[in-house]
N, C-alpha and C positions, 0 to 999 in steps of 0.2 A: 466371501470376497475371493476373487480370483488371485492366486498367489503371484501371477505375473503383473498384477496391478497394485502392488503394495505401495502405500504412501510412506515416505520417510518423514518422521517428525524431527524438526530441527528447532532447538531452543536457542534464542539469541536475544541480546540487548543491542539495539541499534540507535544511534543518534545521528540525525541528518541535519546539518546546518546549511541552509540555502545561502546562495550569494545574495548580496544586497538587492539585486534585480529579481530575486525569487527563483532563479534557475538552480541547477544542480551545484552543490558545493561540497563541503567536507562530510564524508560519511565514515563513521566509526562503528564497527560491529565487534561484539564480544560473543563468541559461541560458548554456550553453556552445556554442561552435562545435565541429564535428567535430574540428578540429585541437587545440583546447583539451582536449577529452575524451581524445584519443589521448595528449597529453602527460601528463595526469594518470593515465591507465590504466597506465602503467609503474611507478607508485609502489605500494609494498606497501599493501594495503587489503583490508578485507572488502567484498565486492561482492554486491549484491542484484540478481538478474535477474528482471524481470517485464514483462508487456505490459499497458498500461493502455488500457482502452476507456472512452469518454465517452458517457454517456447522461444528460444533465442531469436532475436535480441530481446523479446518481451518476457516480462514477469507479469502474470495476471493474478491480482488479488481478488478473492471473492469473500466479502465480509459477512459476518454472522451477527446475531443478536440484534440490537437496535439499528444496525447499519445494513440489515438484510436487504438485498436488492441492489447494493452498490458493488459494481465491478470496476476496478481500476487497473489499467495496464501501464507499465513503465518500460521504457527501453533503456538498455545499458550499452555503452560503447567503450571500446578500448582507448579512444582518443577523441579530441575535439573535432578533428577533420571528419571522421565518420559520423559524429553526431550532427554536424552541420549539413552533411549530405543526405541525412535521413528524411524519408517521406513517410508520413503516418500510413498505417494499413487501412484498408477499407472499413474495418470494423470500428475504427476510432471515430466517435461521434462528438467529442468535445475535448479540447486541449486545455488541461487544468494545471499545467506545470507551474505557472507563476501564481496560482491561486492558493494562498495559505490555508484556506478552509479545507483543502483536500490533502493536507499533510497529516501524517500519523499523529503528530502531537496535537493537532486541532481535532481530528476525527475522534480521538479517544475520549474527549470530553464533550463532543457534540451530541445533541439530542436528535431524535429522528426529525423533529420539526426544523432544527438548524440545517440538517442535511437536505431536507425538502426545499428549504429556501435557497440554499446554495445551488441545487440542481435547477431550480426554476430560473435562475439567472442565465442558464444555458438552454432554456426551453425544454428541460427534461423533468420527469417526475418519477417518484418511487412507486413500485407496485403496491397494491393494497395488501 
């Protein structure tokens, strides 16, 4: 690995509560040390594995394991006005903000078949 391209590993617990309309709502994040993460990792849980890349205002998540092939981008804004003025980038092929099937809480328990069905609703498919 090139030392100029080191990835920082961040451990965190995040809860996202959407608004009733499915849009962005309350987000609570607790950052963990590696030791705290290891202590929690032994507990039974559904786990979501992804790598997050940051290209402000975008955060791009590349999923692993049974969600391999799924890439989700989210944009974050400092205020509602900037969010309202936002136009999606050319690489955005489906807007899934209001679709609960693409939330972390749903994806963590989804099967590959569930994901394929959700993507099919947008005319998309997973790679083989």
